[in-house]
N, C-alpha and C positions, 0 to 999 in steps of 0.2 A: 401281796400282789405279785404276779409273775410278769416278766417282761412281755411275754406274748399277749397277755390280757391288756396291758397298757397300749401296745401297738394296735391291736384290733380295736380297742376303744377309741384311739385317735382316728383311725380310718372310719369307724362308724360315726364319730362326731362330724367328720368331713362329709360323709355321705348324707347325713341329716342336714347339715348347713347348706350344702350345695344342691340338695333335693335330687340326689342321684339314685338310680334303681338298684345298684349292686356295689359290692366292694371292688369288683373287677373294674367297674367304671371309674371309681375313685382312683385306683392305681393307674388307669390309663390317663386320667386327667393329670395326675402328678407326673407321669412320664412325659406328657406334652409340655408341662412347665419346665421340666428338666432339660428336654431337648431344645426348647426355645432359649433358655438361659445359656446353654452350652453354645448354641449357634451364635448368639449375640456376643458372647465372650470372644469368639474367634473373629467376628467381622467388625466389631467396634473400633479397634485400633487401626486397621487398614482404612476404614472410612475416615476417621479423624486425621490420620496421617496424610491422607490424600489432600486435605485442605491445609496441611502444614502449620497447624496451630500448636502452641505450647501445651503440654499436658498439665492439667490442673488449673489452667487459666480460665478467665471469664468466657472467652470465645469458645474454648473447648466445651464448657458446660452448655452454652447456648446451642452449639452444633449438635451436641449429644441429645439435647431435648428436642431439637427440630428434626434430626435425621434418625438417630438410633432408636428412640422410644417408639416412633411410628413403625419402624421395622419390626420391633418386638411384637407389636400388636398384629402385624401381618403374619409373622412367623407363628404366632399362637394359632391363627386360623389355618395356616398351612399344615402344621403338625396336628392340629385338631382334626382336620380332614383325613390325614394319613392314618391316625389312630382311631377313626370313627367317632370322634367327639366334637365334630364341627358345630352341631346345634348348641351344645353347652357353651362353647367359646363364642359363638355368634351372639347368643343372648347376653353374655357377659360384656361383649364389645358394645352392644346397643345400650346396655345400662351405663357403661362407662361414658359414652358420648352424650347420653341424656344428662348425666350429672355435670359434665363439662358445659353443656348447653345451658343448664340452669344457672351456672356461675355467671354467664354472660348475658342472661336474659334480664330484662327490666323487672324489678319488683314493683308490684302495684299495691 
């Protein structure tokens, strides 16, 4: 097998899994994930430093979960809009919040 076939196979598997129309759309979605992660990498420490907490401590982890993770979700939507993939990420966000809601709903 050649490397090119492995890469295109990977992209095709993502296309099928995510139910996307083209390989270009898969690449755009991956680009959105990359830009979002890169942005969070740069804003995470200033946000946590603002609160003056120790790195790696319990408070740091709690602040990360309460502040940075929601920002990640917002940046996914912003970059999704910029790269024309807003609908894809909006559906993923709705699924994400449905799953969280199910965790807190009463089971009958």
